[in-house]
N, C-alpha and C positions, 0 to 999 in steps of 0.2 A: 540670414537670420529668420526670415519669414518661413522658409522651408522647414527649418528646425522646429519652429513653434507649431506648425501644422502637424508635423510628424509626431511630436511629443504629445500634442493634444489628442490626436486620433488614437495613438498607442495607449494613452492613459485610459480612455474610454473603453477601448477594446480589452484592456486588462480586466476591468470590472465585468464586462460582458462574458469573457472567457471563464472567470471564476464563478459567476452566477450567484444564486442563492443556495448555499449549501444546507442540506438537511442534517440535523444533528441527532444521533441516537438518544441523547439525553432528553430530547423533546418528545420522544415516543412514549406513549402511555404504557407502563409495564403490564405484563400479563397478570391475571388475577393470582396465579401461583407462579412464582419465579421459576423459569426453566421449562414451563409447560410447552408441549409441542403444539403445532397449529390446530390439530383436531384431537388433542388428548393423548397422543402417542408419546413414546419414550424419547428422551434426548440423550445422545451420545456425543461426547467431546473427543475429537481426535487431534492429538498434538504430534506432528512429525518433529523429531529432535535429533540433530546431529551436533555433537560437541556443544551442548547448551548448558553446561554446568553454571555459567554466570547468570542465567536467566530463569532456568526451569523451576527453581524453588518458589519464585514469586507467583507464577501463574497457578501452580498447584496449590499454594496456600490460599490464593483467591477462590479457587474452585472448591476447596475444602469448606469454605465459608458460604459460598454462593450457590452451590449445586443443590437441587432437590434430592431427596433421599434415593430415588430410583435412577438418578442420572449416572450413566456409565462413563468413565474417563479412561481413554486409551492413549498411552504414550508409545509411539513407535520409535524405538531406538535404531537410528540409521547408522550403524557401525561406528558409534562414538568411540573415541580414544581417551575420553576424559571421564569424569564421574557422573555423566548424564544418567545412565541406567541405575546406578546406585541411589541417586537422589530421587528418581521416580519411584523406585522400590521402597523408599523410606515412607511413602504415603500409602497407608493401608488400602485406601479406596481406589488406587490406580492400578490398572492392568498394563503391564509392560510387555510389549511384543517386539522381539528383535526382527528387524527387517531382513528378509532373505537377501542373498547376493543380488546386486543390481543387474538386471537383464540388459542385453544390448538394446539400444533404441529407447531407453528410458532415462529421464533425469532423476536425480536422487529424491527430490521433494515429491514429485509425482508418484514415484514408487512407494515412498513412505506413506503418503496419503492413501494410495490405493490399498496398501497392506492393511492399514487401519480400517478403512471403509469396508474391505472384504470381510474382516472379522465381524463387523457390525451387521452387514447385509445378510449374512448367513441365517440370522434369527430375527431379522427386523421386518416390520410391516411397512407398507408404503407410506403410512402417515407418521412414522417415526421420523426423527430429525437427526441429521448429523451436523455438528458445528466443528469446522476445521479452525484451529487456533495455532498461530505461531508460538514458539516457546517464550518469546520476549514480550508477549502481550500481557497486560494487566487489566483486571476487571474491577470496576467499582461496584458497590452494592446495587443490585437491581439490573445490572447490564445484561446478564443472560436472559432474564425475564423480558426486558425490552426487545432484545434481538429476536426472541421467540414470538413476541407479540407482533413485531413488524413482519415476520415470515408468515404468520397467520393471516395478515391482511393482504400481503402481496403475493405469496407463493413464489415459485421459481428459485432464484438465487438472491440472497441478501448478503451484501458485503459491507464491511465497515473499514474505513481508513482510520486507524487509531490516531489519537493525538500524540504527537511526537515529543516525548520528554527528553530533555538533554541535561547532562551533568557536567561535561567538560567543554572547554572552549572550541575544540576542533569540530564538535558535533553541530555547531552552528552552520557549518558548510553544507548541511543537508537542507537548509531552509528553502532555497529556491527550487530544489528538486521536488520537495513536498508540494509546493504550490503548483508547479508546472504539471506534476503527476495528476493532481485533482482537476486542473484545467483540461488536461488531455482526455480524460474520461467523459467530460461533460456532466459530471456529477451535480453541478449546480444549475444546469440548463433545463429547458422544458422538454427537450426531445429524449429519445432513448440514449442511454449511456453506451459507451463503447469499450467497456472493460469492467474489471472488478479489482478488489484489493485482497491479495492472498493472505494477509495476516489474520483476517476474520472472514469466514465464509459460512453461511448457514443455508441448508436446503433440506427438503423432505427426502427420505430414502427413495420414494417413488420417482420423484423428478430427477434425482441423481442417477437412478437406473435408466431413465428414459434417455438421457443425453450420453450415456456410456461412461459416466464418471471420469476419474482421472486417467483411465485407460485410453480414453478418446483424445487426450492431449498429452500422451506419455512422453513425447520427445520435445515438448515446448519448454524453453527456458523461462519464459514469462507465462507460466501456466494459468495465472489468474485471468489475463486477458483472453487466452484461448478458451478457457472454460466458460467465461461469460459469453463468448461468441457461440459456443455449442448450445447454451440455453436459449439464446435468441433464435438460432436456427431451428430449434425445436418448438418455437412459438411460446416459450416460457419467458417470464419477465426477469429482469435484472434490476435490482434496486441497490443503490450506493448511498451510504451515509458517512458522515465523519464521526469519530469517536467522542470529540469534545470532552465533557466531564465524565463520560461513561466508560470508555475504553482507551487505553493508552499503551504505548510501548517505548522502549529505548532502543533505537536501532544502532548497530555497529559500536558496541561498548569496548571492543578490543583495540581501537585505534584507527588512525587515518588510512592505513593500508586496507583494513576491512571495509571502511566506508567507501573508498575508491572502488574496490572489487565489487561491492554490492551494487553501487549505482551503475558501474560498467556493465554488469550482468543485465540490468533491467532496462536501460534507457533507449538504446538504439532500436530494439525490437518494439518498445512501447510507442515510440514516435511513429513507427510504421502502421500501428493500429489506430492512430488518431484520424478523425475525419479531416479531409483536406482543408475545408473552410476554417475549422477550429485550429488546425495546425498553423495555417497562415496567420490567424489572429494572434496566436501565442508568439510566433516569430516576430510579428510586427510590434508586439508589446515589448519584447526583449530589445528590439532595435531602438524603440522609443526610449527605453531606459538608458541605453548606451548613448543615445544622442543627448539626453539630458546631462549625463556625466560629462560628456565632451563640451557641452555648453558651459557647465560650471568651470571646467579647466580653462576654456577660452576666456571666460569672464575674469578669472584670476590673472590671466596673462594680459588682460586689457584689450583683447581682440573683439569682445562684444560687451555690452553693458553688464556689469556684474550682477545687478539686481535680476536681470532676466535669467542668467545662469543659475543663480541661487533659487529663484522661484521654481524653475523647471525641476531642479534636483530635489527640492523640498517636496514637491508634489508626488514624485515617485517614492521618496522615503516614506511619506505618510501613507501612501497606498500600500506599500510593502509591509509597513508596520501593522496595518490592519489585517492584511492577508496572512502574514506569518502567525499572528495570534490565533487565527482560525484553525491552523494546522499543527501548531506545536509551541513549545516554550522558547520561541526565538524573540529576542529583545529588540528594542529600538536601536541600539548600537549596531546590531546585525543589519537592520534595514539601512542605517546610515552609511554602512560600508558595502552597500550592494554591488559596486563595481567589482570588488574582489570576488563576490559570489558569482557574478556573470562570467568573469575570467575562469574561475574554477569549474563552473558548469560547462563551458565550452571545451575546456581541457578534458574533462571526464567524458563528455559526449563524443569528442573526436576519438578518444581511446575506445569507447564503446563501439563506434562505427567501424573503426579499424579491426577490433577483435571479431565483430559480428560479420563483416562483409569481406574482409581480406584474410584474417587468420582463421575465421570460421570456428572459433572456440572462445569460451570465457572460462575463468576460474572462480570457484566458490567453495569455501570450506574444504580445501585440499583436493577438490576434484576438477578435472578439466572436462568441460561440457561442450559438446559439438553444437554449433548454432549457425544458422544463416547459410547452410550449404545443401538445403534439400532440393531435390529435383524431381 
């Protein structure tokens, strides 16, 4: 029992350390003029979109309200088979660019982002800004200005992990993935981060050109982590914030299968990019959570004092409830049922590892993507 107490206590502390103090975009002072570029240049928003009819209307409506008059909005239609292109074309301010056929050695999202950025770069100055937004992102008033303001101060690459909104019960299964993803980048730590979040990326055109843009990470499935590494290799900063009240999204609205495929695509590669010490801390935290759940079960069975099992379990439930509220609309009941989340997490992680390192491919939005077999 003493060993369990020590393991749980250490893990609980490591959990707080791994999460750190997250910076929120909503705490950033907005630019004097919403959407202004770091040195007065023009802002262009690029949205890669493949079969996004369920989401696209929302972000374009936000941009219709949010964008400054000279902001250019480009939607790259990545061979959609639904109404994505028609929805984009229904907004007069949107420029719709069909993505050319996917070249060998490129992932679909990188190609779509590159296609949109190339259209921008042709006439852009170095101090102009490109903001890459996923189609499921939603912007609250002032968000684009706050993002531009942060880029003005920091330079390099500014990334935001949106607040994860959920509508249906199965979406609560993403709670632990969100927390571990933020932990893994070191977003709340004091040292340099080890990644970025692809749904929201902002950079100057000059810095984007310096690192080679998405062409430099064209074959990466987790392109946000690879792109962040390119910026750091070039001596440019990478800044990561959470969306909180400013930027949100709803991931995987199409059901459990989409959710599993999405996290399968992201997680095994993401674990490989995490610093070893931080990765060990996250693993220890998960082990401690599991030990607390086991202690509760043993208490119910009468093998250990029930009060100890309940106390350990309650400590992790309270911790998770706080953490979940920082990253999304995940409730107290979700935290209370965290053993189910841990089992689901390990199942998806095992699937991701198998697909990445044995099958060397993952599937996403109807495409098979080669991964983990580079030599």
